[in-house]
N, C-alpha and C positions, 0 to 999 in steps of 0.2 A: 166415149167419156164425153162428161158435160162438164162445160166450164164455166162459170159466171160469175157476175160480182154483183150481188144483191142490193151491198151497201157500199158508203163510206165513211170513214172518219177524220178528223180536224185533228195532226197532231202537230206535238210544239217539240221543237229542237233545242240544244242546248245554249241557244243561240237567242232565244225566246221568240222567234221565228215562228209559221207554221205552216203547213202544208197539208195537201191532202194525202192521204193513203186509202187505197184500197181495198178491201176484203176477197179476198179470192177460194171461192168455196170449186170443189169438185166435186162431182157427183154426187151432188147434196150438201158437202160435208166441207162446213172449212178446212184451208189449207196451210193460208199463212195470210199476210196483210204486205201491199206493197207498194213505192210508190210510183207514180207514173211514169216518172226517168228510168227503170228498174224492166219495165215494162218496154218500154219504146227500143232501150238496147238489146233485149230480148229479140224485139222486131227486128232490126236490124242484125242484127246474129244472123236469124234464121234464112232473112233473103242475104244476106251473103253465103250463107252453105247449099240453099237451095233455090236460090235464082228471084232478081228481084220480081216477077209474074207469081211468084208463087203464092204470096199472101193478098190478101186484100188492105186498101186504106187503112192506115193505123187510127181509131177514131181520137175524136180532140178529147180533151182532160174533161170536159164537163158531159157527162154520160148521160144522157135521153133515152127517152122510155122505149121500147121496143115495141114495133104493131103486134098484134097478134098475127099476123104472115111474118115477121120476123124470128118472133121465136119457133116457131116450127123448122126455121133453115136450121138445114146440117150443115156442116160445113169442116171437114177434117179431115188431114193428109195423114195415110197412119206415116210415112218418112218423117213425117215431120215430126211427132206426137210418141213414136218412139226415140228417137233421135237421141242423141248425148247430149247435145245442147238445148235440148226441151227440157230432159227430164233433171238434169243437172240443174238448170237454173231455179225448179221449180221444189228438189230437193234442197238445194244452196237458202232459197226463202223461207221454206219450212224452217230450218238450223237459226237463221238470222231472227226470226219471229218472233220466235220462244228464246233467245236469246242461249244457244245452248253453245256448251261447252264440250270436248270431246273425253268422253272418261270411258274406261272399262264397265258393262253393268252386267248383274244377273238379271236375263231375262226371260220369265216362265210363258210357255206356251203349252198348250193342252190339247189334245187327240179330245174327240166325239165324248166318250165317256168319262171324261173330264181325269183320264189321270194327265200327270201334268210330268214336261220335262223342264228340264233348267240348262241354260246355253248360256255363256259368257262372252261378248259382244260389244264392238263398240257403238258408246249411245247416238253415234250421227250413221252407224252401217246403214245402207239400204237394204230394202227390204228382202230382195232375192239373196243379202249376204247374209239376212239370218237365215230362211229357210233353207240355204245350204248348210249352213251352223244346225239348225234343227235334225236336217237328214242324215247326217253324222251321227246325230246321238242317236236316231232313230236305225242307226244302218241301213236305209232306203238306199237303194241301188239309183247310181244318178242317172239313168237312161232313164228311170220313172220319173224323178223329182218336178218335172215339169206336169207331171199330172196332178200336183195335188200345189197350196196355196195355204194362203196364212188368212184368216179373216180378223174384222175385229167383233166381236163379241159384244151383246148387254145380257148380264145374269145378276139376275136382284133373285132369292130366295130358289127357287127352281123353275122358275118362268125363265127362257133364254130364245133373245133376241139376234138371227144375224144381223148388222148391220152395211155389211159393207165388206169388199175385199181389198186388201193396202195393195197397194199398186209400185215398183218400182222408183218413183219419183215419192219414196216419202220413205222417213226412217221408222223403220217400226216399232221403235221404240217410242222416240218421240210424237208418235202418233194416238200409241194409247197411254201416254203420260195426258195427254191435252185430252184424248175422249172425258177422262175422268174415275170417279169412282164407278165399281160395281162393270166395269170394263174390261176383258179380256183376250189373249189372241188364242185363235182353236185355227189348228190345220182339216183342211175341206178337200174335196177330190176338185178339181177345177174344169172339169169339163161337162158335159148331157148328156154325151154319143155313146148309149150301154155298150153298142158293140164294142167298142175300145177295153171295156175291161176283160176280155178273155184274157189275154195274156195278164195282166194285172192279176188275175184271182191265181195265177200262178206261182206268183213270189208272194213268200209270209209276209215280210213286210207290208207291202199291200193290200192285202184281204186280208190283213189287221185294222187298217186305216180304214176300207170300206166297212168291214164287218162293223166296225163300231160306230161310223155315223151312221151304217143301214138303220141297224138297231137301235140308236138315237133318235133316227126322225120318225120311224114308227111312230116308238112308245109318243113322242110331241105331240104327234098326229100331222108332220110336214110331209110324208108321202103316205098316201090314198093302199090301204088295204084293206079287200072285204074280210069275212070275216074267216071265212076260210084261211086265208092267204096267216091271219094271224094263228089262227090253231097249227098250221105245219109251221111258224117261227117260233112257239112255244115249244113246240115239240123238239124242233129243230136245236134251238139255245142248249135248251137239256139233255143232248145229244153231245153237243161244242162242233158241229156241223156248220163250220164259217162260210163255206164256199156254197154250201146249200141256201144258206141264207139271205144270202146276197145274191141267187137263183131265182129266193120265191117271185112267183107270178106274184103283181102287182106290188112289189117294192122299188 
């Protein structure tokens, strides 16, 4: 994951005094706005959790432009990125930024053939909780749930673009709400290794999810398929051969 603070803003509080707030982006998408002291408190918590030498020195309030070399540096500890302290902070910061109150909401999630399922969840529920509810509606076996995930997509008329995979440090409902018009949540597979599909194709629900994604991706030109593969696809679709379609060479 890539975290950045591309800009800041001056905010006035109820006492009419001002402070600098930092706009935090994750993987290029705006996530929340936080104060310096909030970031420092997170830093302090992480040091207590993982040790004083687990993190680099905390930066000053005034952010300076990074050099080209610095922007290419990679520094991420999976233990920290996946910790409850870190993900909990990001989730709370998103809720605070949107001034979100907890309520039960009706949330639509689509498959890649645009079939829609509806779930009732807390507006503050993190992505994994929303995915679990969707799996229950789909009757997807729990052991296969990790092979699929929720993505945020932009759909205008018939043009569709996948913007990003939702992470567990965000509320799916709040992320969808902040994305604005023409945005939707869809379920797609979460892996790239096709060798993992052998077992999945023997499960009825997994097979259907993979099938509708394979057909959609080919129709939209997202997956390369030569003329012979396309002819096979049309013939297999006519026969309703879902597993064979997923196994067509070139898909």
